[in-house]
TORMIKOL-312679 format. One record per residue: x, y, z of N, C-alpha, C in turn. Coordinates in nm, 2 decimals, padded with zeros to 4 digits, always signed. Example, Ala and Ser with C-alpha at 12.3 -4.5 7.8 and 13.67 -1.06 7.14 Angstrom:
! TORMIKOL-312679
+01.32_-00.57_+00.78_+01.23_-00.45_+00.78_+01.32_-00.33_+00.78
+01.28_-00.22_+00.71_+01.37_-00.11_+00.71_+01.29_+00.00_+00.79
END
This chain:
! TORMIKOL-312679
+02.42_-03.48_+00.42_+02.40_-03.40_+00.61_+02.27_-03.37_+00.59
+02.22_-03.39_+00.70_+02.03_-03.32_+00.74_+02.04_-03.21_+00.81
+01.94_-03.13_+00.79_+01.96_-03.02_+00.83_+01.93_-03.00_+00.98
+01.89_-03.10_+01.02_+01.94_-03.08_+01.21_+02.05_-03.12_+01.25
+02.16_-03.23_+01.14_+02.28_-03.26_+01.18_+02.36_-03.11_+01.16
+02.34_-03.05_+01.07_+02.39_-02.94_+01.04_+02.37_-02.81_+01.15
+02.26_-02.76_+01.21_+02.23_-02.72_+01.33_+02.30_-02.79_+01.43
+02.30_-02.90_+01.43_+02.38_-02.92_+01.59_+02.48_-02.94_+01.54
+02.53_-02.94_+01.47_+02.76_-02.93_+01.44_+02.75_-02.76_+01.45
+02.67_-02.70_+01.40_+02.68_-02.55_+01.40_+02.67_-02.50_+01.58
+02.60_-02.56_+01.64_+02.58_-02.51_+01.77_+02.66_-02.56_+01.84
+02.71_-02.68_+01.83_+02.82_-02.71_+01.92_+02.93_-02.65_+01.92
+02.94_-02.55_+01.79_+03.05_-02.48_+01.75_+03.08_-02.33_+01.74
+02.98_-02.30_+01.81_+02.86_-02.15_+01.84_+03.00_-02.06_+01.82
+03.13_-02.09_+01.88_+03.20_-01.97_+01.92_+03.23_-01.96_+01.77
+03.35_-02.03_+01.73_+03.35_-02.08_+01.59_+03.29_-02.00_+01.48
+03.15_-02.01_+01.53_+03.05_-01.95_+01.44_+03.06_-01.82_+01.43
+03.03_-01.74_+01.56_+03.03_-01.60_+01.60_+03.17_-01.51_+01.53
+03.30_-01.59_+01.59_+03.44_-01.57_+01.53_+03.40_-01.55_+01.35
+03.37_-01.66_+01.29_+03.37_-01.67_+01.16_+03.26_-01.55_+01.10
+03.16_-01.50_+01.16_+03.05_-01.38_+01.12_+03.12_-01.28_+01.16
+03.21_-01.21_+01.25_+03.27_-01.07_+01.28_+03.42_-01.09_+01.18
+03.44_-01.20_+01.11_+03.55_-01.21_+01.05_+03.46_-01.12_+00.91
+03.36_-01.20_+00.87_+03.32_-01.16_+00.79_+03.25_-01.01_+00.77
+03.22_-00.99_+00.83_+03.16_-00.88_+00.86_+03.32_-00.77_+00.88
+03.41_-00.81_+00.89_+03.50_-00.72_+00.92_+03.59_-00.72_+00.74
+03.54_-00.85_+00.67_+03.60_-00.87_+00.57_+03.56_-00.75_+00.46
+03.34_-00.73_+00.49_+03.32_-00.66_+00.40_+03.34_-00.53_+00.43
+03.39_-00.47_+00.56_+03.40_-00.34_+00.56_+03.53_-00.28_+00.49
+03.65_-00.37_+00.47_+03.78_-00.37_+00.42_+03.71_-00.36_+00.29
+03.63_-00.48_+00.22_+03.61_-00.50_+00.07_+03.55_-00.33_+00.02
+03.42_-00.28_+00.15_+03.41_-00.16_+00.11_+03.55_-00.01_+00.10
+03.58_-00.02_+00.22_+03.71_+00.06_+00.20_+03.75_+00.06_+00.00
+03.83_-00.06_+00.06_+03.90_-00.08_-00.08_+03.85_-00.04_-00.23
+03.76_-00.12_-00.26_+03.67_-00.13_-00.39_+03.54_-00.10_-00.45
+03.48_-00.01_-00.32_+03.33_+00.05_-00.34_+03.38_+00.21_-00.38
+03.31_+00.29_-00.50_+03.35_+00.37_-00.57_+03.27_+00.48_-00.49
+03.29_+00.56_-00.42_+03.19_+00.66_-00.33_+03.20_+00.81_-00.40
+03.20_+00.83_-00.51_+03.22_+00.93_-00.56_+03.09_+01.00_-00.62
+02.99_+00.89_-00.62_+02.85_+00.88_-00.69_+02.73_+00.90_-00.58
+02.78_+00.90_-00.43_+02.70_+00.87_-00.33_+02.60_+00.94_-00.33
+02.43_+00.92_-00.29_+02.37_+01.03_-00.26_+02.34_+01.12_-00.13
+02.41_+01.05_-00.04_+02.39_+01.08_+00.07_+02.51_+01.12_+00.14
+02.54_+01.21_+00.22_+02.67_+01.25_+00.32_+02.73_+01.07_+00.43
+02.60_+01.04_+00.45_+02.65_+00.91_+00.51_+02.72_+00.82_+00.43
+02.68_+00.80_+00.33_+02.76_+00.67_+00.22_+02.91_+00.72_+00.20
+02.93_+00.81_+00.22_+03.06_+00.85_+00.21_+03.14_+00.80_+00.30
+03.11_+00.77_+00.41_+03.14_+00.69_+00.51_+03.22_+00.52_+00.51
+03.30_+00.49_+00.54_+03.37_+00.39_+00.50_+03.31_+00.29_+00.61
+03.25_+00.20_+00.56_+03.20_+00.05_+00.62_+03.01_+00.12_+00.62
+02.97_+00.19_+00.57_+02.83_+00.22_+00.66_+02.74_+00.12_+00.62
+02.74_+00.06_+00.48_+02.61_-00.01_+00.45_+02.67_-00.14_+00.51
+02.77_-00.17_+00.52_+02.78_-00.27_+00.66_+02.73_-00.27_+00.79
+02.75_-00.15_+00.85_+02.72_-00.14_+00.97_+02.54_-00.11_+00.97
+02.54_-00.07_+00.87_+02.34_+00.00_+00.80_+02.30_-00.15_+00.85
+02.36_-00.24_+00.79_+02.30_-00.39_+00.74_+02.29_-00.49_+00.83
+02.41_-00.51_+00.95_+02.41_-00.53_+01.06_+02.30_-00.49_+01.15
+02.35_-00.35_+01.20_+02.25_-00.28_+01.31_+02.08_-00.36_+01.25
+02.01_-00.35_+01.10_+01.93_-00.35_+01.06_+01.89_-00.50_+01.08
+01.96_-00.60_+01.09_+01.98_-00.72_+01.14_+01.92_-00.75_+01.28
+01.99_-00.72_+01.35_+02.01_-00.68_+01.48_+01.86_-00.59_+01.55
+01.80_-00.54_+01.44_+01.75_-00.48_+01.52_+01.56_-00.54_+01.47
+01.59_-00.62_+01.38_+01.49_-00.69_+01.29_+01.46_-00.80_+01.40
+01.56_-00.87_+01.44_+01.54_-00.98_+01.55_+01.54_-00.93_+01.68
+01.55_-00.82_+01.75_+01.51_-00.78_+01.84_+01.36_-00.76_+01.91
+01.31_-00.67_+01.79_+01.17_-00.64_+01.73_+01.08_-00.78_+01.74
+01.15_-00.88_+01.66_+01.05_-00.97_+01.64_+01.02_-01.09_+01.72
+01.14_-01.10_+01.85_+01.13_-01.15_+01.95_+01.02_-01.11_+02.02
+01.08_-00.96_+02.06_+00.98_-00.89_+02.15_+00.86_-00.89_+02.12
+00.84_-00.89_+01.99_+00.66_-00.93_+01.91_+00.60_-01.01_+01.97
+00.70_-01.13_+01.94_+00.63_-01.30_+01.95_+00.62_-01.30_+02.11
+00.69_-01.25_+02.23_+00.69_-01.26_+02.31_+00.54_-01.19_+02.40
+00.51_-01.07_+02.33_+00.40_-01.03_+02.35_+00.30_-01.05_+02.32
+00.28_-01.23_+02.27_+00.12_-01.25_+02.26_+00.08_-01.32_+02.08
+00.21_-01.35_+02.04_+00.18_-01.42_+01.92_+00.18_-01.57_+01.98
+00.30_-01.60_+02.03_+00.34_-01.71_+02.09_+00.22_-01.75_+02.24
+00.23_-01.92_+02.17_+00.14_-01.91_+02.29_+00.22_-02.11_+02.36
+00.12_-02.10_+02.43_+00.19_-02.24_+02.53_+00.17_-02.32_+02.49
+00.23_-02.47_+02.46_+00.21_-02.57_+02.38_+00.13_-02.67_+02.46
+00.04_-02.63_+02.52_-00.10_-02.69_+02.56_-00.22_-02.59_+02.56
-00.20_-02.53_+02.48_-00.30_-02.39_+02.47_-00.42_-02.45_+02.43
-00.45_-02.62_+02.32_-00.57_-02.62_+02.29_-00.63_-02.78_+02.41
-00.53_-02.77_+02.47_-00.60_-02.86_+02.55_-00.71_-02.83_+02.68
-00.69_-02.67_+02.70_-00.78_-02.67_+02.81_-00.90_-02.69_+02.76
END
């Protein structure tokens, strides 16, 4: 399967992909609660259940938002940029 076909396949099933991502995040939080030893945590927030899953999610979302803002702030050019 080519990459273009895979992207089209996932784009056509976007709601399912989003639901699967939420399920994966929930499973990570459950795994954190059940299997991660928090006895030797370095900071107080590391004792919270699901902290690293939430931290990763917020970090990825912030990276996407900042990247889109930076791109629209002047990095991206029109397609006919060189035609002028």
